[in-house]
Gaussian input, Z-matrix of N, CA and C with variables (Angstrom, degrees):
# hf/3-21g

backbone

0 1
 N
 C     1     B1
 C     2     B2     1     A1
 N     3     B3     2     A2     1     D1
 C     4     B4     3     A3     2     D2
 C     5     B5     4     A4     3     D3
 N     6     B6     5     A5     4     D4
 C     7     B7     6     A6     5     D5
 C     8     B8     7     A7     6     D6
 N     9     B9     8     A8     7     D7
 C    10    B10     9     A9     8     D8
 C    11    B11    10    A10     9     D9
 N    12    B12    11    A11    10    D10
 C    13    B13    12    A12    11    D11
 C    14    B14    13    A13    12    D12
 N    15    B15    14    A14    13    D13
 C    16    B16    15    A15    14    D14
 C    17    B17    16    A16    15    D15
 N    18    B18    17    A17    16    D16
 C    19    B19    18    A18    17    D17
 C    20    B20    19    A19    18    D18
 N    21    B21    20    A20    19    D19
 C    22    B22    21    A21    20    D20
 C    23    B23    22    A22    21    D21
 N    24    B24    23    A23    22    D22
 C    25    B25    24    A24    23    D23
 C    26    B26    25    A25    24    D24
 N    27    B27    26    A26    25    D25
 C    28    B28    27    A27    26    D26
 C    29    B29    28    A28    27    D27
 N    30    B30    29    A29    28    D28
 C    31    B31    30    A30    29    D29
 C    32    B32    31    A31    30    D30
 N    33    B33    32    A32    31    D31
 C    34    B34    33    A33    32    D32
 C    35    B35    34    A34    33    D33
 N    36    B36    35    A35    34    D34
 C    37    B37    36    A36    35    D35
 C    38    B38    37    A37    36    D36
 N    39    B39    38    A38    37    D37
 C    40    B40    39    A39    38    D38
 C    41    B41    40    A40    39    D39
 N    42    B42    41    A41    40    D40
 C    43    B43    42    A42    41    D41
 C    44    B44    43    A43    42    D42
 N    45    B45    44    A44    43    D43
 C    46    B46    45    A45    44    D44
 C    47    B47    46    A46    45    D45
 N    48    B48    47    A47    46    D46
 C    49    B49    48    A48    47    D47
 C    50    B50    49    A49    48    D48
 N    51    B51    50    A50    49    D49
 C    52    B52    51    A51    50    D50
 C    53    B53    52    A52    51    D51
 N    54    B54    53    A53    52    D52
 C    55    B55    54    A54    53    D53
 C    56    B56    55    A55    54    D54
 N    57    B57    56    A56    55    D55
 C    58    B58    57    A57    56    D56
 C    59    B59    58    A58    57    D57
 N    60    B60    59    A59    58    D58
 C    61    B61    60    A60    59    D59
 C    62    B62    61    A61    60    D60
 N    63    B63    62    A62    61    D61
 C    64    B64    63    A63    62    D62
 C    65    B65    64    A64    63    D63
 N    66    B66    65    A65    64    D64
 C    67    B67    66    A66    65    D65
 C    68    B68    67    A67    66    D66
 N    69    B69    68    A68    67    D67
 C    70    B70    69    A69    68    D68
 C    71    B71    70    A70    69    D69
 N    72    B72    71    A71    70    D70
 C    73    B73    72    A72    71    D71
 C    74    B74    73    A73    72    D72
 N    75    B75    74    A74    73    D73
 C    76    B76    75    A75    74    D74
 C    77    B77    76    A76    75    D75
 N    78    B78    77    A77    76    D76
 C    79    B79    78    A78    77    D77
 C    80    B80    79    A79    78    D78
 N    81    B81    80    A80    79    D79
 C    82    B82    81    A81    80    D80
 C    83    B83    82    A82    81    D81
 N    84    B84    83    A83    82    D82
 C    85    B85    84    A84    83    D83
 C    86    B86    85    A85    84    D84
 N    87    B87    86    A86    85    D85
 C    88    B88    87    A87    86    D86
 C    89    B89    88    A88    87    D87
 N    90    B90    89    A89    88    D88
 C    91    B91    90    A90    89    D89
 C    92    B92    91    A91    90    D90
 N    93    B93    92    A92    91    D91
 C    94    B94    93    A93    92    D92
 C    95    B95    94    A94    93    D93
 N    96    B96    95    A95    94    D94
 C    97    B97    96    A96    95    D95
 C    98    B98    97    A97    96    D96
 N    99    B99    98    A98    97    D97
 C   100   B100    99    A99    98    D98
 C   101   B101   100   A100    99    D99
 N   102   B102   101   A101   100   D100
 C   103   B103   102   A102   101   D101
 C   104   B104   103   A103   102   D102
 N   105   B105   104   A104   103   D103
 C   106   B106   105   A105   104   D104
 C   107   B107   106   A106   105   D105
 N   108   B108   107   A107   106   D106
 C   109   B109   108   A108   107   D107
 C   110   B110   109   A109   108   D108
 N   111   B111   110   A110   109   D109
 C   112   B112   111   A111   110   D110
 C   113   B113   112   A112   111   D111
 N   114   B114   113   A113   112   D112
 C   115   B115   114   A114   113   D113
 C   116   B116   115   A115   114   D114
 N   117   B117   116   A116   115   D115
 C   118   B118   117   A117   116   D116
 C   119   B119   118   A118   117   D117
 N   120   B120   119   A119   118   D118
 C   121   B121   120   A120   119   D119
 C   122   B122   121   A121   120   D120
 N   123   B123   122   A122   121   D121
 C   124   B124   123   A123   122   D122
 C   125   B125   124   A124   123   D123
 N   126   B126   125   A125   124   D124
 C   127   B127   126   A126   125   D125
 C   128   B128   127   A127   126   D126
 N   129   B129   128   A128   127   D127
 C   130   B130   129   A129   128   D128
 C   131   B131   130   A130   129   D129
 N   132   B132   131   A131   130   D130
 C   133   B133   132   A132   131   D131
 C   134   B134   133   A133   132   D132
 N   135   B135   134   A134   133   D133
 C   136   B136   135   A135   134   D134
 C   137   B137   136   A136   135   D135
 N   138   B138   137   A137   136   D136
 C   139   B139   138   A138   137   D137
 C   140   B140   139   A139   138   D138
 N   141   B141   140   A140   139   D139
 C   142   B142   141   A141   140   D140
 C   143   B143   142   A142   141   D141
 N   144   B144   143   A143   142   D142
 C   145   B145   144   A144   143   D143
 C   146   B146   145   A145   144   D144
 N   147   B147   146   A146   145   D145
 C   148   B148   147   A147   146   D146
 C   149   B149   148   A148   147   D147
 N   150   B150   149   A149   148   D148
 C   151   B151   150   A150   149   D149
 C   152   B152   151   A151   150   D150
 N   153   B153   152   A152   151   D151
 C   154   B154   153   A153   152   D152
 C   155   B155   154   A154   153   D153
 N   156   B156   155   A155   154   D154
 C   157   B157   156   A156   155   D155
 C   158   B158   157   A157   156   D156
 N   159   B159   158   A158   157   D157
 C   160   B160   159   A159   158   D158
 C   161   B161   160   A160   159   D159
 N   162   B162   161   A161   160   D160
 C   163   B163   162   A162   161   D161
 C   164   B164   163   A163   162   D162
 N   165   B165   164   A164   163   D163
 C   166   B166   165   A165   164   D164
 C   167   B167   166   A166   165   D165
 N   168   B168   167   A167   166   D166
 C   169   B169   168   A168   167   D167
 C   170   B170   169   A169   168   D168
 N   171   B171   170   A170   169   D169
 C   172   B172   171   A171   170   D170
 C   173   B173   172   A172   171   D171
 N   174   B174   173   A173   172   D172
 C   175   B175   174   A174   173   D173
 C   176   B176   175   A175   174   D174
 N   177   B177   176   A176   175   D175
 C   178   B178   177   A177   176   D176
 C   179   B179   178   A178   177   D177
 N   180   B180   179   A179   178   D178
 C   181   B181   180   A180   179   D179
 C   182   B182   181   A181   180   D180
 N   183   B183   182   A182   181   D181
 C   184   B184   183   A183   182   D182
 C   185   B185   184   A184   183   D183
 N   186   B186   185   A185   184   D184
 C   187   B187   186   A186   185   D185
 C   188   B188   187   A187   186   D186
 N   189   B189   188   A188   187   D187
 C   190   B190   189   A189   188   D188
 C   191   B191   190   A190   189   D189
 N   192   B192   191   A191   190   D190
 C   193   B193   192   A192   191   D191
 C   194   B194   193   A193   192   D192
 N   195   B195   194   A194   193   D193
 C   196   B196   195   A195   194   D194
 C   197   B197   196   A196   195   D195
 N   198   B198   197   A197   196   D196
 C   199   B199   198   A198   197   D197
 C   200   B200   199   A199   198   D198
 N   201   B201   200   A200   199   D199
 C   202   B202   201   A201   200   D200
 C   203   B203   202   A202   201   D201
 N   204   B204   203   A203   202   D202
 C   205   B205   204   A204   203   D203
 C   206   B206   205   A205   204   D204
 N   207   B207   206   A206   205   D205
 C   208   B208   207   A207   206   D206
 C   209   B209   208   A208   207   D207
 N   210   B210   209   A209   208   D208
 C   211   B211   210   A210   209   D209
 C   212   B212   211   A211   210   D210
 N   213   B213   212   A212   211   D211
 C   214   B214   213   A213   212   D212
 C   215   B215   214   A214   213   D213
 N   216   B216   215   A215   214   D214
 C   217   B217   216   A216   215   D215
 C   218   B218   217   A217   216   D216
 N   219   B219   218   A218   217   D217
 C   220   B220   219   A219   218   D218
 C   221   B221   220   A220   219   D219
 N   222   B222   221   A221   220   D220
 C   223   B223   222   A222   221   D221
 C   224   B224   223   A223   222   D222
 N   225   B225   224   A224   223   D223
 C   226   B226   225   A225   224   D224
 C   227   B227   226   A226   225   D225
 N   228   B228   227   A227   226   D226
 C   229   B229   228   A228   227   D227
 C   230   B230   229   A229   228   D228

   B1=1.4492
   B2=1.5139
   B3=1.3227
   B4=1.4267
   B5=1.5295
   B6=1.3397
   B7=1.5944
   B8=1.4686
   B9=1.2444
   B10=1.5381
   B11=1.5693
   B12=1.1965
   B13=1.4340
   B14=1.4766
   B15=1.3349
   B16=1.4455
   B17=1.5664
   B18=1.3510
   B19=1.4670
   B20=1.4875
   B21=1.3715
   B22=1.4943
   B23=1.4673
   B24=1.2587
   B25=1.5296
   B26=1.5876
   B27=1.3599
   B28=1.4646
   B29=1.4741
   B30=1.3488
   B31=1.5167
   B32=1.5705
   B33=1.3579
   B34=1.4244
   B35=1.4913
   B36=1.2478
   B37=1.4142
   B38=1.4028
   B39=1.2975
   B40=1.3193
   B41=1.5636
   B42=1.2854
   B43=1.2980
   B44=1.5666
   B45=1.3593
   B46=1.4735
   B47=1.5783
   B48=1.3250
   B49=1.4185
   B50=1.5306
   B51=1.3876
   B52=1.5047
   B53=1.5440
   B54=1.3684
   B55=1.4163
   B56=1.5012
   B57=1.3005
   B58=1.4112
   B59=1.5233
   B60=1.3317
   B61=1.5016
   B62=1.4966
   B63=1.3730
   B64=1.4898
   B65=1.4754
   B66=1.2789
   B67=1.4781
   B68=1.5338
   B69=1.3147
   B70=1.4496
   B71=1.5923
   B72=1.2292
   B73=1.4581
   B74=1.5210
   B75=1.2469
   B76=1.4576
   B77=1.5888
   B78=1.3473
   B79=1.4958
   B80=1.5035
   B81=1.4193
   B82=1.4596
   B83=1.5090
   B84=1.3079
   B85=1.5387
   B86=1.4807
   B87=1.2339
   B88=1.4854
   B89=1.5894
   B90=1.3365
   B91=1.5000
   B92=1.5392
   B93=1.3572
   B94=1.4035
   B95=1.6054
   B96=1.3087
   B97=1.5450
   B98=1.5302
   B99=1.3205
   B100=1.5319
   B101=1.5109
   B102=1.3797
   B103=1.4739
   B104=1.5590
   B105=1.3517
   B106=1.4517
   B107=1.5813
   B108=1.3070
   B109=1.5129
   B110=1.4932
   B111=1.3295
   B112=1.5024
   B113=1.5645
   B114=1.2673
   B115=1.5072
   B116=1.4783
   B117=1.3897
   B118=1.4439
   B119=1.3891
   B120=1.3842
   B121=1.4020
   B122=1.5616
   B123=1.3374
   B124=1.5614
   B125=1.5606
   B126=1.3199
   B127=1.4653
   B128=1.5636
   B129=1.4091
   B130=1.4680
   B131=1.5833
   B132=1.3813
   B133=1.3749
   B134=1.5372
   B135=1.2691
   B136=1.5246
   B137=1.4960
   B138=1.2851
   B139=1.4892
   B140=1.5774
   B141=1.3505
   B142=1.4002
   B143=1.5415
   B144=1.2913
   B145=1.4739
   B146=1.4945
   B147=1.3001
   B148=1.4543
   B149=1.5355
   B150=1.3573
   B151=1.4537
   B152=1.5394
   B153=1.4045
   B154=1.4495
   B155=1.4876
   B156=1.2949
   B157=1.4040
   B158=1.6033
   B159=1.3110
   B160=1.4911
   B161=1.3878
   B162=1.3292
   B163=1.5406
   B164=1.5999
   B165=1.3529
   B166=1.4497
   B167=1.5719
   B168=1.3389
   B169=1.4515
   B170=1.5387
   B171=1.3358
   B172=1.4828
   B173=1.5721
   B174=1.3110
   B175=1.5183
   B176=1.5065
   B177=1.2488
   B178=1.4602
   B179=1.5854
   B180=1.3243
   B181=1.4671
   B182=1.5771
   B183=1.2670
   B184=1.5375
   B185=1.4439
   B186=1.4340
   B187=1.4401
   B188=1.5648
   B189=1.3039
   B190=1.5062
   B191=1.5930
   B192=1.2683
   B193=1.4730
   B194=1.5932
   B195=1.2545
   B196=1.4351
   B197=1.4981
   B198=1.2728
   B199=1.5415
   B200=1.5472
   B201=1.4243
   B202=1.4706
   B203=1.5225
   B204=1.3771
   B205=1.4811
   B206=1.5627
   B207=1.3520
   B208=1.4152
   B209=1.5117
   B210=1.4112
   B211=1.4793
   B212=1.5787
   B213=1.2935
   B214=1.4140
   B215=1.5266
   B216=1.2868
   B217=1.4977
   B218=1.4631
   B219=1.3138
   B220=1.5211
   B221=1.4811
   B222=1.3306
   B223=1.5266
   B224=1.5008
   B225=1.2954
   B226=1.4260
   B227=1.5671
   B228=1.2337
   B229=1.5155
   B230=1.5161
   A1=108.77
   A2=123.71
   A3=124.59
   A4=113.52
   A5=113.52
   A6=115.09
   A7=109.33
   A8=122.21
   A9=127.27
   A10=107.76
   A11=117.25
   A12=119.98
   A13=113.07
   A14=114.52
   A15=119.52
   A16=116.17
   A17=113.18
   A18=119.00
   A19=110.85
   A20=112.83
   A21=122.43
   A22=112.37
   A23=114.82
   A24=122.52
   A25=108.11
   A26=110.31
   A27=116.26
   A28=106.47
   A29=113.38
   A30=122.64
   A31=104.56
   A32=116.48
   A33=121.27
   A34=111.50
   A35=119.99
   A36=125.92
   A37=111.99
   A38=122.10
   A39=127.69
   A40=111.67
   A41=125.04
   A42=121.61
   A43=117.20
   A44=113.25
   A45=118.23
   A46=108.50
   A47=116.64
   A48=121.17
   A49=108.23
   A50=115.25
   A51=114.42
   A52=111.75
   A53=119.13
   A54=125.52
   A55=109.18
   A56=121.85
   A57=128.05
   A58=111.66
   A59=113.67
   A60=121.99
   A61=108.62
   A62=117.14
   A63=116.93
   A64=115.70
   A65=115.21
   A66=117.08
   A67=112.65
   A68=118.37
   A69=125.62
   A70=111.97
   A71=114.66
   A72=121.36
   A73=107.09
   A74=123.07
   A75=127.20
   A76=107.39
   A77=115.34
   A78=119.01
   A79=110.73
   A80=115.40
   A81=119.56
   A82=110.52
   A83=118.20
   A84=117.45
   A85=108.55
   A86=119.55
   A87=126.69
   A88=106.96
   A89=112.60
   A90=118.49
   A91=108.84
   A92=117.25
   A93=117.32
   A94=112.93
   A95=115.15
   A96=119.43
   A97=105.56
   A98=114.95
   A99=113.22
   A100=110.73
   A101=114.74
   A102=120.12
   A103=109.03
   A104=113.21
   A105=120.92
   A106=111.23
   A107=118.07
   A108=117.64
   A109=112.16
   A110=118.83
   A111=119.74
   A112=108.01
   A113=117.33
   A114=123.06
   A115=112.20
   A116=113.60
   A117=123.80
   A118=119.26
   A119=113.54
   A120=121.95
   A121=120.49
   A122=108.34
   A123=116.25
   A124=111.95
   A125=117.99
   A126=119.03
   A127=105.89
   A128=111.10
   A129=116.22
   A130=103.91
   A131=113.97
   A132=124.75
   A133=108.92
   A134=116.80
   A135=118.22
   A136=112.67
   A137=118.57
   A138=120.79
   A139=110.19
   A140=116.90
   A141=120.35
   A142=113.44
   A143=116.39
   A144=122.95
   A145=106.14
   A146=124.14
   A147=125.53
   A148=110.55
   A149=115.46
   A150=116.35
   A151=112.92
   A152=114.73
   A153=116.08
   A154=109.41
   A155=121.50
   A156=124.94
   A157=106.94
   A158=117.80
   A159=120.79
   A160=115.40
   A161=119.24
   A162=124.11
   A163=108.23
   A164=115.12
   A165=122.45
   A166=117.69
   A167=111.00
   A168=114.93
   A169=105.66
   A170=112.63
   A171=124.16
   A172=103.18
   A173=119.24
   A174=124.91
   A175=108.98
   A176=119.37
   A177=120.83
   A178=114.37
   A179=114.20
   A180=124.07
   A181=107.08
   A182=115.67
   A183=119.20
   A184=111.61
   A185=119.40
   A186=120.63
   A187=107.48
   A188=119.53
   A189=118.96
   A190=107.17
   A191=119.05
   A192=125.38
   A193=103.63
   A194=122.18
   A195=124.72
   A196=108.11
   A197=116.73
   A198=119.38
   A199=112.01
   A200=114.52
   A201=118.29
   A202=111.73
   A203=113.21
   A204=119.30
   A205=110.37
   A206=114.80
   A207=123.93
   A208=110.04
   A209=114.25
   A210=122.26
   A211=107.54
   A212=116.34
   A213=122.12
   A214=109.26
   A215=116.63
   A216=120.41
   A217=109.14
   A218=121.16
   A219=123.83
   A220=110.36
   A221=116.19
   A222=117.80
   A223=111.03
   A224=119.16
   A225=122.44
   A226=109.77
   A227=117.80
   A228=120.75
   A229=104.44
   D1=-34.33
   D2=-178.91
   D3=-63.86
   D4=-31.86
   D5=174.71
   D6=-65.13
   D7=-34.73
   D8=-179.86
   D9=-68.26
   D10=-43.09
   D11=179.67
   D12=-67.74
   D13=-41.05
   D14=179.20
   D15=-91.65
   D16=22.33
   D17=-173.14
   D18=-51.10
   D19=135.34
   D20=166.64
   D21=-111.41
   D22=152.04
   D23=-175.99
   D24=-148.87
   D25=159.58
   D26=171.63
   D27=-107.81
   D28=139.23
   D29=174.77
   D30=-105.76
   D31=122.56
   D32=179.37
   D33=-112.27
   D34=166.44
   D35=173.54
   D36=-130.79
   D37=155.12
   D38=178.65
   D39=-64.68
   D40=133.56
   D41=178.82
   D42=96.01
   D43=-1.41
   D44=-174.48
   D45=-63.82
   D46=142.83
   D47=179.89
   D48=-75.82
   D49=168.20
   D50=-179.79
   D51=-72.27
   D52=-26.00
   D53=178.02
   D54=-70.20
   D55=-41.13
   D56=175.93
   D57=-59.67
   D58=-47.61
   D59=-179.49
   D60=-63.60
   D61=-45.83
   D62=176.67
   D63=-62.48
   D64=-34.34
   D65=176.88
   D66=-66.92
   D67=-41.88
   D68=171.97
   D69=-56.01
   D70=-44.33
   D71=-179.14
   D72=-66.41
   D73=-43.56
   D74=-178.21
   D75=-66.74
   D76=-42.30
   D77=178.14
   D78=-59.56
   D79=-45.50
   D80=-178.89
   D81=-67.29
   D82=-36.31
   D83=179.22
   D84=-65.84
   D85=-40.13
   D86=-179.27
   D87=-60.76
   D88=-49.83
   D89=-175.17
   D90=-67.04
   D91=-39.64
   D92=-177.88
   D93=-70.12
   D94=-29.92
   D95=174.72
   D96=-65.98
   D97=-44.53
   D98=-176.69
   D99=-67.18
   D100=-31.94
   D101=177.26
   D102=-59.79
   D103=-54.51
   D104=179.15
   D105=-53.39
   D106=-43.46
   D107=178.31
   D108=-68.49
   D109=-35.06
   D110=178.78
   D111=-67.12
   D112=-44.44
   D113=179.96
   D114=-57.01
   D115=-39.17
   D116=175.04
   D117=-69.24
   D118=-14.23
   D119=-171.90
   D120=77.44
   D121=14.76
   D122=-179.81
   D123=-79.36
   D124=-23.10
   D125=175.52
   D126=-136.77
   D127=161.49
   D128=-176.94
   D129=-85.36
   D130=168.60
   D131=179.89
   D132=-62.16
   D133=-38.77
   D134=177.26
   D135=-68.40
   D136=-34.97
   D137=174.26
   D138=-68.36
   D139=-38.87
   D140=173.70
   D141=-58.99
   D142=-44.80
   D143=178.34
   D144=-63.89
   D145=-43.63
   D146=-176.60
   D147=-63.32
   D148=-37.11
   D149=177.31
   D150=-71.78
   D151=-36.69
   D152=176.17
   D153=-62.60
   D154=-37.87
   D155=-178.69
   D156=-62.77
   D157=-45.76
   D158=171.45
   D159=-55.84
   D160=-30.13
   D161=178.93
   D162=-88.76
   D163=14.54
   D164=177.50
   D165=61.53
   D166=29.47
   D167=176.00
   D168=-84.17
   D169=139.43
   D170=-179.43
   D171=-75.69
   D172=99.86
   D173=-172.02
   D174=-65.16
   D175=-42.49
   D176=177.86
   D177=-56.75
   D178=-47.54
   D179=178.65
   D180=-67.08
   D181=-43.59
   D182=179.41
   D183=-60.64
   D184=-44.64
   D185=-174.83
   D186=-71.40
   D187=-28.53
   D188=178.79
   D189=-68.89
   D190=-40.45
   D191=179.19
   D192=-63.01
   D193=-49.69
   D194=-176.82
   D195=-61.56
   D196=-43.82
   D197=176.80
   D198=-57.97
   D199=-43.44
   D200=178.10
   D201=-63.24
   D202=-39.79
   D203=-178.58
   D204=-63.77
   D205=-40.53
   D206=178.94
   D207=-57.73
   D208=-52.72
   D209=-179.23
   D210=-54.99
   D211=-45.50
   D212=-177.62
   D213=-62.28
   D214=-47.19
   D215=-176.98
   D216=-63.94
   D217=-36.11
   D218=-179.32
   D219=-68.76
   D220=-35.52
   D221=175.53
   D222=-69.08
   D223=-42.27
   D224=-178.82
   D225=-66.03
   D226=-36.37
   D227=-172.85
   D228=-79.70

């Protein structure tokens, strides 16, 4: 369930170059590794967010999505 709440995704646009696409894939891989480490309890939530920031994730937008996912998860449970 936690993976669904902390879901990460790539937003692409038409006409992206191959190098832009590869960079996004690398950023997502990095962010997903950090997510796995956080879920396993190997790193703190603060460290997780720091890594996401290094992966160029917009933390404010991400936290809004996580909040929405939490609200949905509470309603479902």
